[in-house]
Each structure stands twice: as C-alpha cells, then as structure tokens.
C-alpha positions as CSV (number, residue, x, y, z in Angstrom):
1,M,-34.6,-63.3,-6.4
2,T,-37.1,-63.2,-3.4
3,N,-36.3,-60.5,-1.1
4,G,-38.8,-60.0,2.3
5,C,-42.0,-60.7,0.0
6,T,-45.3,-61.1,2.2
7,D,-47.4,-62.8,-0.9
8,A,-46.4,-66.3,-2.7
9,S,-43.4,-65.1,-4.6
10,V,-41.4,-67.6,-2.3
11,E,-43.2,-70.3,-2.9
12,I,-43.6,-69.4,-6.6
13,S,-40.0,-69.3,-7.2
14,Q,-39.2,-72.4,-5.8
15,E,-41.7,-74.2,-7.8
16,L,-40.6,-72.6,-11.0
17,A,-36.9,-73.7,-10.0
18,G,-37.6,-77.3,-9.1
19,T,-39.2,-77.9,-12.6
20,Q,-37.1,-75.2,-14.8
21,P,-33.2,-76.6,-14.7
22,T,-32.1,-73.5,-15.7
23,V,-34.0,-70.8,-13.3
24,R,-32.1,-70.7,-10.1
25,T,-33.6,-68.7,-7.0
26,T,-32.3,-67.2,-3.7
27,D,-34.9,-65.6,-0.8
28,L,-33.3,-62.9,1.3
29,A,-34.6,-61.7,4.4
30,E,-34.3,-58.5,4.5
31,S,-35.7,-56.5,1.7
32,G,-34.3,-53.5,-0.3
33,W,-33.8,-53.3,-3.9
34,G,-30.5,-53.0,-4.1
35,R,-30.0,-55.8,-2.1
36,A,-31.7,-57.9,-4.0
37,V,-30.0,-56.5,-7.4
38,K,-27.0,-57.2,-5.4
39,E,-27.6,-60.2,-4.3
40,G,-28.5,-61.3,-8.0
41,L,-25.1,-59.9,-9.2
42,S,-22.6,-62.0,-7.3
43,L,-24.5,-65.1,-8.2
44,A,-24.8,-64.4,-12.3
45,A,-22.8,-66.6,-14.9
46,G,-22.3,-66.1,-18.1
47,D,-21.0,-63.1,-20.5
48,L,-24.3,-61.5,-20.5
49,I,-25.8,-60.2,-17.1
50,C,-29.5,-58.6,-16.8
51,Y,-31.5,-57.8,-13.9
52,T,-35.1,-56.6,-13.8
53,N,-38.1,-55.9,-11.8
54,S,-40.2,-59.1,-12.5
55,A,-43.6,-57.0,-11.1
56,R,-43.3,-54.6,-14.3
57,T,-41.2,-56.7,-16.7
58,T,-43.1,-59.4,-19.5
59,P,-41.4,-62.3,-21.1
60,E,-41.8,-60.3,-24.3
61,M,-39.8,-57.3,-23.0
62,L,-37.5,-58.9,-21.5
63,A,-36.6,-60.8,-25.1
64,L,-36.8,-57.4,-26.9
65,L,-33.8,-56.2,-24.4
66,L,-32.2,-59.3,-25.2
67,I,-32.5,-59.0,-29.0
68,Y,-31.0,-55.5,-28.6
69,E,-28.0,-56.9,-26.1
70,S,-27.1,-59.3,-29.2
71,A,-27.0,-56.5,-31.8
72,Y,-24.9,-54.3,-30.0
73,P,-22.9,-56.7,-27.3
74,S,-20.7,-54.0,-25.8
75,V,-23.4,-51.5,-24.8
76,V,-25.6,-51.7,-21.6
77,I,-29.1,-51.6,-23.2
78,K,-31.9,-50.5,-20.3
79,A,-35.3,-49.7,-20.8
80,N,-37.1,-46.4,-20.3
81,R,-40.9,-46.4,-19.6
82,R,-42.8,-44.3,-21.6
83,I,-46.1,-44.1,-19.6
84,R,-46.8,-44.4,-16.3
85,D,-50.0,-45.6,-14.3
86,H,-51.2,-42.4,-12.7
87,W,-50.7,-38.9,-13.1
88,A,-48.8,-38.2,-9.9
89,R,-46.5,-40.8,-10.8
90,R,-45.3,-39.1,-13.7
91,L,-44.9,-36.2,-12.4
92,G,-42.9,-38.0,-9.8
93,S,-40.7,-40.0,-12.0
94,L,-40.1,-36.7,-14.0
95,I,-38.7,-34.5,-11.0
96,Y,-36.8,-37.4,-10.1
97,N,-34.9,-37.8,-13.4
98,L,-34.8,-34.0,-14.0
99,E,-33.0,-33.8,-10.8
100,C,-30.7,-36.9,-11.7
101,R,-29.8,-35.6,-15.2
102,A,-28.7,-32.5,-13.6
103,L,-27.2,-33.3,-10.5
104,F,-25.0,-35.8,-12.5
105,D,-25.0,-34.8,-16.2
106,L,-26.5,-37.7,-16.7
107,A,-28.0,-38.4,-20.6
108,M,-30.7,-40.9,-19.5
109,W,-34.1,-40.6,-19.4
110,D,-35.5,-43.3,-16.7
111,I,-32.7,-43.7,-14.3
112,N,-34.7,-46.5,-12.5
113,G,-36.1,-48.3,-16.1
114,T,-35.4,-52.0,-15.9
115,P,-34.7,-54.2,-17.7
116,K,-31.1,-53.7,-17.9
117,V,-28.6,-56.0,-19.6
118,F,-25.0,-55.3,-20.2
119,P,-21.9,-57.6,-20.7
120,R,-20.1,-58.8,-18.2
121,K,-16.8,-57.2,-19.1
122,F,-18.4,-54.1,-17.8
123,D,-17.4,-55.3,-14.3
124,K,-17.7,-52.0,-12.5
125,L,-21.3,-52.8,-12.9
126,L,-20.4,-55.8,-10.9
127,E,-19.3,-53.5,-7.8
128,L,-22.3,-51.5,-6.8
129,S,-22.7,-50.7,-3.2
130,R,-26.5,-49.6,-2.6
131,D,-28.8,-51.5,-1.1
132,D,-31.8,-48.9,-1.4
133,D,-33.5,-47.9,-4.5
134,L,-30.6,-45.4,-5.7
135,I,-29.0,-48.5,-7.0
136,D,-30.2,-47.9,-10.2
137,L,-28.7,-43.9,-9.8
138,E,-25.7,-45.6,-8.9
139,F,-25.5,-48.0,-11.9
140,A,-26.3,-44.9,-14.3
141,V,-23.7,-43.0,-12.7
142,T,-20.8,-45.8,-12.6
143,C,-22.5,-46.4,-16.8
144,K,-21.2,-42.3,-17.1
145,R,-17.8,-42.7,-14.9
146,E,-16.7,-45.3,-16.7
147,G,-17.7,-44.7,-20.3
148,Y,-19.9,-47.6,-20.8
149,P,-22.5,-46.7,-23.4
150,V,-26.1,-46.8,-22.7
151,L,-28.9,-47.2,-25.1
152,E,-32.0,-46.7,-23.7
153,V,-35.2,-48.7,-25.3
154,P,-38.3,-47.2,-24.9
155,L,-41.4,-49.7,-23.6
156,L,-44.8,-48.9,-23.7
157,A,-46.3,-51.2,-21.2
158,T,-46.2,-50.2,-17.4
159,Q,-49.4,-52.5,-15.9
160,R,-48.3,-54.3,-13.2
161,H,-48.7,-57.9,-13.1
162,G,-47.6,-58.6,-9.8
163,G,-47.0,-57.2,-6.3
164,R,-47.7,-54.2,-5.1
165,S,-45.6,-50.4,-5.6
166,T,-43.5,-50.0,-2.4
167,T,-43.5,-45.9,-4.3
168,N,-45.3,-43.4,-2.1
169,V,-44.6,-39.8,-1.3
170,R,-42.6,-40.5,1.5
171,S,-40.2,-43.0,-0.4
172,A,-40.2,-40.8,-3.2
173,V,-38.9,-37.9,-0.7
174,R,-36.0,-40.1,0.4
175,M,-35.3,-40.9,-3.5
176,Y,-34.9,-37.0,-4.0
177,W,-33.1,-36.3,-0.8
178,G,-31.0,-39.8,-1.6
179,A,-30.0,-38.4,-4.9
180,Y,-29.0,-35.2,-3.4
181,R,-27.0,-36.8,-0.9
182,M,-25.1,-39.2,-3.6
183,H,-24.2,-35.8,-5.6
184,Q,-22.8,-34.4,-2.0
185,D,-20.8,-37.6,-1.9
186,E,-19.3,-37.5,-5.0
187,P,-15.2,-37.5,-5.2
188,G,-14.2,-33.8,-7.3
C-alpha cells in the first residue's frame, strides 16, 4: 500500500507486484497512516492479518513476528521498538506512550510499534476508523475493550531503510492532543 508518496515507492511496488504473483499493491492518492492501514485491512485475505511500516520493518523482523503468531495463534503479536534514533524521539515516544497508558489503562509500552499481527477472528480490529496516526492507539484500545490478548515482542533495530519520517514537534503535539481527545470521546 502506498499513499501520497513523493518518491519512487509506487513504481517500486508496482514492479514488485508485476514479478511476484503473491504481491498486490494499491496506491492511495491521499496520505495518512490510518487511511493506508484501513485500506490494507479491507483488502486483506486469509486467516492471519498483518500491517507494518515498511520503512522500519526488515524481512527478518516480519518473519520473527509471524513465527511468534504461529506459536501463539490466538494472540495479537506486535513489535515493541526498544531503541530510537535520537534522544528527542525517545523522549517524545516515552511521553506519548505514558499518556496512552494513563488515559486508557493500557499495558502496552510501544503503542505505535509495528509489525502488528493478529488472527482474522479478532474481527473488531478490521473495523478501525481513524485516518490518521492515532489508528495504532485505536488498535490498542480495541484490543483492551474486546479482551484480545497482546504480546509485545522487543525489536532492537530501528534504522530506517526507506522514506523519511513525517514525525516532528508539530505532529507529536497533534498526537498528544489527539490521544487526550480520544479519551474524552470514549463512552463511559
């Protein structure tokens, strides 16, 4: 899934899909992490569902989480990135994750960590509604509300191997405020 890309991702994805019969690609004109995740989930087939950020996920990381899912088929398996590139990112991530834990009583330590792998029978995860970066928080809240057990697998490597991060101070503040607003909108 590509969405609003300004680099060669669309062409690379189409070329890969043209040479690999098991690969499909879709390009969304509008950007938005949540929008891309939702579209991918709507097109996913099979009993095992996964989504990830390809700029930070190596084939080895994905394989590791799929192995965990095969060992724990009735559990959500998700990455917990243990190292960030820069101290400011580490601090910003810590603040966001502590805010989410406090507001929603979540046990997860890395709300945005991907890959995320889950069985199709956890069907409420296929009904996520956010178009923005808060879709991972919605994912976590849905797991808690529905009683889906979650296992976080620590991943040490976080080096980007494609694209540029869109996270900056402004987007971080939007996420902090967005988490607070989500909490205010929660029923009960």
